[in-house]
Each structure stands twice: as C-alpha cells, then as structure tokens.
C-alpha positions in Angstrom: 70.4 -8.6 -17.8 74.1 -7.6 -17.1 76.5 -10.0 -15.9 79.3 -9.3 -14.3 82.8 -11.2 -13.3 82.8 -12.8 -9.7 86.3 -14.9 -9.2 86.7 -15.8 -13.2 82.7 -16.4 -14.0 79.5 -14.5 -14.8 77.6 -14.0 -12.1 74.4 -15.3 -12.5 71.8 -12.5 -10.6 72.7 -9.0 -10.7 69.7 -7.2 -9.7 70.4 -3.0 -10.2 67.8 0.2 -9.4 68.6 3.1 -11.1 65.6 4.9 -10.5 66.9 7.0 -7.5 70.2 8.2 -8.8 71.0 7.1 -12.6 73.2 4.3 -11.8 72.4 1.0 -10.1 71.9 1.5 -6.3 70.1 -1.2 -4.2 71.3 -2.6 -0.9 69.5 -4.6 2.0 67.8 -7.1 0.3 65.3 -9.4 1.9 62.9 -11.8 -0.1 59.7 -13.9 0.3 57.8 -16.1 -2.0 54.2 -14.5 -1.3 51.1 -14.7 -3.8 52.7 -17.0 -6.5 56.0 -15.1 -7.0 58.8 -14.1 -5.1 59.3 -10.6 -4.2 62.6 -8.7 -2.9 62.3 -5.6 -1.0 65.3 -3.2 -0.8 66.7 -0.1 0.2 67.0 2.8 -2.5 69.0 6.1 -1.6 67.4 9.6 -1.8 66.1 10.8 -5.1 68.9 12.9 -7.1 67.9 16.5 -7.4 64.8 16.4 -4.9 65.2 18.5 -1.8 64.9 16.6 1.5 64.1 13.5 -0.2 65.6 10.6 1.9 66.0 6.6 2.1 63.0 4.5 1.0 62.1 0.8 0.1 62.2 -0.4 -3.4 60.2 -3.4 -4.4 60.8 -6.1 -7.1 59.1 -9.3 -8.3 60.6 -12.6 -10.1 59.0 -16.1 -11.1 62.7 -17.4 -11.1 64.9 -15.7 -8.7 67.3 -14.5 -11.2 65.3 -12.1 -13.3 63.8 -9.2 -11.3 61.0 -6.4 -12.4 60.8 -3.4 -10.2 57.3 -3.1 -9.2 57.0 -0.2 -6.4 58.4 1.4 -3.6 57.6 2.4 0.4 57.8 6.2 0.5 57.3 8.1 3.8 53.4 8.3 4.9 53.8 8.9 8.8 55.9 11.6 10.7 58.3 9.0 12.1 59.2 8.0 8.8 59.6 11.5 7.6 63.6 11.5 7.0 63.5 8.2 5.6 62.7 4.7 5.9 65.1 1.6 4.7 66.7 -1.4 5.4 63.2 -4.0 5.1 62.8 -7.3 7.1 59.8 -9.7 6.0 57.8 -12.2 7.6 54.6 -14.2 6.3 52.2 -15.4 8.5 48.9 -16.8 7.0 47.8 -14.6 4.1 49.4 -11.5 4.8 52.9 -10.6 4.7 54.6 -8.3 7.2 57.3 -5.7 6.6 59.7 -4.4 9.4 62.1 -1.5 8.7 63.9 1.2 10.2 63.2 5.0 10.3 66.3 6.8 8.7 68.4 10.0 9.6 67.1 10.2 13.2 70.7 8.8 14.8 70.3 7.7 18.3 66.4 8.2 17.7 66.2 5.6 14.6 63.5 2.7 15.7 61.7 -0.4 13.8 58.7 0.4 12.1 55.6 -2.4 11.1 53.3 -2.4 8.2 51.1 -5.5 6.4 49.9 -6.2 3.0 47.9 -8.8 1.3 49.2 -8.1 -2.0 52.8 -7.6 -1.7 52.8 -3.8 -3.1 50.6 -2.2 -1.1 50.9 -1.9 2.6 49.0 -0.6 5.7 51.6 1.2 8.4 51.0 0.2 12.1 49.3 2.8 13.6 51.8 2.7 16.8 54.8 3.2 14.5 57.7 3.0 15.6 56.8 -0.8 17.4 60.2 -1.0 18.7 62.9 0.8 20.5 65.4 -0.9 22.6 65.3 -0.2 26.6 68.6 -0.5 28.9 72.1 1.5 29.0 74.3 -1.1 27.4 73.5 0.7 24.0 73.0 4.0 22.3 69.0 3.9 22.0 68.9 3.0 18.3 67.3 0.0 16.7 68.2 -0.7 12.8 68.4 -3.8 10.5 65.4 -5.6 11.6 64.9 -9.6 11.1 61.9 -10.7 12.7 61.5 -15.0 12.9 58.9 -17.4 15.0 61.4 -19.8 17.0 60.6 -21.7 20.5 56.8 -20.7 20.5 57.8 -16.7 20.2 58.8 -14.0 17.7 62.2 -13.0 18.1 62.9 -9.6 16.7 67.0 -8.9 15.9 68.5 -6.0 15.5 71.5 -4.0 15.1 72.4 -0.6 17.3 75.8 1.1 18.9 77.1 1.6 22.2 76.7 4.2 24.0 79.7 6.2 22.4 78.0 5.9 19.1 81.0 3.7 17.6 80.5 0.0 17.9 77.6 -1.9 15.6 76.3 -5.0 17.5 73.0 -7.2 17.6 70.4 -7.5 20.5 66.8 -9.4 20.5 63.4 -8.3 21.4 60.5 -11.0 22.1 57.0 -11.3 21.4 53.8 -13.4 22.0 52.7 -16.5 19.4 49.6 -14.3 18.7 51.1 -10.5 18.7 49.9 -8.1 16.2 53.5 -6.7 16.0 52.4 -3.7 17.7 53.9 -1.2 20.3 53.9 -2.6 23.4 54.4 -6.2 22.3 57.9 -6.0 22.3 60.2 -7.0 25.4 64.2 -6.9 25.6 65.5 -10.5 25.7 68.5 -9.9 27.3 70.8 -7.2 29.2 73.3 -7.0 27.0 74.3 -7.2 23.1 73.9 -11.3 21.9 76.3 -10.8 19.6 79.1 -7.9 19.1 82.3 -7.8 16.6 85.3 -9.5 17.8 87.1 -11.0 15.1 89.8 -9.0 13.0 87.4 -9.5 9.9 84.9 -7.7 11.9 86.6 -4.4 12.9 83.9 -2.6 14.7 80.3 -3.4 13.5 78.2 -6.7 13.3 74.9 -6.0 11.6 72.1 -6.9 9.0 71.1 -10.3 10.9 69.2 -12.8 8.6 68.1 -16.2 10.1 66.8 -19.5 9.2 65.6 -22.4 11.3 67.4 -26.3 10.8 65.7 -28.5 13.0 66.0 -27.3 16.5 68.8 -24.6 15.9 68.4 -21.4 14.3 71.7 -20.1 11.9 72.4 -16.3 11.4 74.2 -15.4 8.7 75.4 -11.8 9.6 77.9 -8.6 8.3 80.9 -8.3 9.6 82.5 -4.8 9.3 81.0 -1.5 8.2 80.5 -1.0 4.4 83.3 -1.0 2.1 85.8 -1.7 5.1 85.3 -4.4 3.5 82.0 -5.7 4.8 81.8 -9.7 4.8 79.5 -12.5 5.8 79.8 -14.6 8.8 77.8 -17.1 10.4 76.5 -17.9 13.9 74.1 -21.1 15.4 72.0 -20.9 18.5 69.6 -23.3 20.1 67.5 -21.0 21.7 67.9 -17.7 19.4 69.6 -15.8 22.2 72.8 -17.4 22.9 74.7 -17.6 19.8 78.1 -19.1 18.8 80.1 -18.4 15.2 80.7 -21.2 13.2 83.9 -20.2 12.2 86.7 -17.6 13.0 86.7 -16.7 9.0 84.1 -14.7 7.2 81.0 -17.4 5.5 81.6 -15.0 2.2 84.2 -12.7 1.7 84.4 -9.3 -0.6 85.7 -10.1 -4.1 89.0 -10.2 -5.4 90.4 -7.2 -7.5 88.6 -6.3 -10.4 85.6 -8.3 -9.5 82.1 -6.7 -8.9 82.0 -7.1 -4.9 85.5 -5.8 -4.3 84.7 -3.2 -2.1 82.2 -5.8 -0.2 80.0 -8.9 0.2 77.9 -7.2 3.0 73.9 -7.4 4.2 72.8 -11.1 3.5 69.7 -12.4 3.5 69.2 -16.1 4.2 66.3 -17.4 2.4 65.0 -21.0 1.6 63.2 -22.1 -1.5 62.0 -25.8 -1.0 64.7 -28.2 -0.6 67.0 -25.4 -1.9 69.1 -22.3 0.3 70.2 -19.0 -1.3 72.0 -16.2 0.2 71.0 -12.6 -1.2 73.5 -9.8 -0.4 75.0 -6.7 -1.8 78.1 -5.7 -3.1 79.9 -3.1 -5.2 83.5 -2.4 -6.4 83.1 1.3 -6.1 84.0 2.1 -2.5 79.6 2.8 -2.4 79.0 4.6 -5.6 76.9 2.0 -6.8 75.3 -1.2 -5.3 74.3 -4.4 -6.9 72.3 -7.3 -5.3 73.5 -10.9 -6.0 72.6 -14.3 -4.4 75.1 -17.5 -4.0 73.3 -21.1 -3.4 74.1 -22.7 -0.1 74.3 -26.9 0.7 74.3 -27.9 4.2 76.9 -30.8 5.5 76.6 -31.8 9.0 75.0 -28.9 10.5 77.2 -26.3 8.4 76.2 -24.2 5.6 78.6 -24.1 2.5 78.6 -22.3 -0.6 77.5 -24.1 -3.6 
C-alpha cells in the first residue's frame, strides 16, 4: 500500500481505486462491519472510454480497516439509475445490510434509492425506487448524500439539497417509523426548512455529506463544508432530537492539508464509524484539484461530549 505524506508523517490508510480511469479515484466513503469483516462503499467515476457511462458504487473489504481489497461494484439496474448512482450510505439491521444512494445526472430530479443485501456484495433493488424525494418550496427538489440512522424510536434520513436557485447546498431530514421497510411512501419530511445550511466563512456555499453517530442521548453529525476543492473541510454539530442542530465550533474539525500534502485540495465527505470502543473518521482528499481522489481515515477520541482528533 502506498503511503503519502500528511502534515509531515506517513498516512496509515490510503485507499485508491484505479479501475475506472486508470488513476486513483474513490470518493464518498461509508464503512460498516458486516459478515465478519469491514465493508466500504464509495463513488467511482464513469469508465474511461465508455460512451454513456455514469458514476457507480465500488465495494471494498478489509480485516483491519487499513488494508482494503476491491471486491465489486454496483452498476445501474433500474431506469432511475440509468445515468448513474453514487454517494452511498449504509445501515445494518439484523442480518441485512441496507444501502441508500443517490441517482446521478438528473439535476433537480436526483433522488434517494434503496437496496439490500445479505452478503454485502450482491444487492436487491427496492422496486419502489427512488424511495425519497423531498417536498416543499424551500429547496430545489433534489436529494443526494443519504445518511440513515435509528434514533428516538424512528429512522432519520439526512440528505443534501440546494436552494430553489440551485446555488447553495444545505441539509434536510425525513423520518420513517420503527418497523419501516424503507420503501417509497414510508418517508415524510420532518421539517419545513433546512436543518443546517452554510453560515460560516469556511463553509462558503455548501454543507453536504452528513454522517452521524450516537453518543448517549445525543447525535453528533460530521459534515462537509464548501464545495469540492474550494477547499472542502469537515465540521461537527450536535443534536438532542436529530432535528435541531448546533455547531460545536466555528472552525473545521478536520481541515484540508498544508501545501505539498496528499489532501492539500480538500478533506471532505466524511463517514464516522464506531468499531467497539474506537471511533474513526473516514474521508476523501486529494492534492490535484480533483484529478484524482483517495480515501483515508483518522482516529477520533471523545472528551467531555466533544470529539477530538487522535
């Protein structure tokens, strides 16, 4: 495995997928433990030289969260996925892994889809796909970057959308009952406005890529601020009900790297993952302005109700 410099030291994990365009290109990670190993789902770009190809989802597995092996991919099967699918979110319930992902290439009509698997590699599509598209007038009609969790006796679906002018990216949330099958018709909007939108200078015009973790009676959300390579950086907010959120800091939790480091252009699109007593933050980065993309991770400690980088 190639090790790259990060703030003067070797980066422990640096995952890359060269299968699509011949250079490392893996984005939007989500990690789960399922079937006795770790699985990572992530976005991969259109295949080079293939006319009409779109974004798809790669699958990798690991035994130690450091060394990863690519084991497959999800490609379009339904009409709504025809132009592409990407930005996965994953949830394990009982013996089934549920994957939530967005359609791609449809502008304001992009929406959230659902599939499930009992082995982590082969998935059955929800026949009602897309299962969620937001209602209301405060947004443009789009839903991307799905993150689903169970909290407070119901399931919460966090998604990114844009304002009606399609300029500013922000977050919304929908809810489904405890016994849901996650299909269309199960989700209802939880509020009539954004739950988190860009306000701080470093967030610029974008908040996206929400990922949440429960600690006691609170949810902590790690999110990406600013559009890709602007630079995108990672912030944290906290909530007692999953709907109303308060930032923990006015500054990023994880910044982009210094000049000359692998993530000089950004540290973005996070995934927070608990493995026993340890917590990890997976994220994407690059130093090329988006010509290639890597996925890495950093450890997270908790002190007095706040996350701290290891």
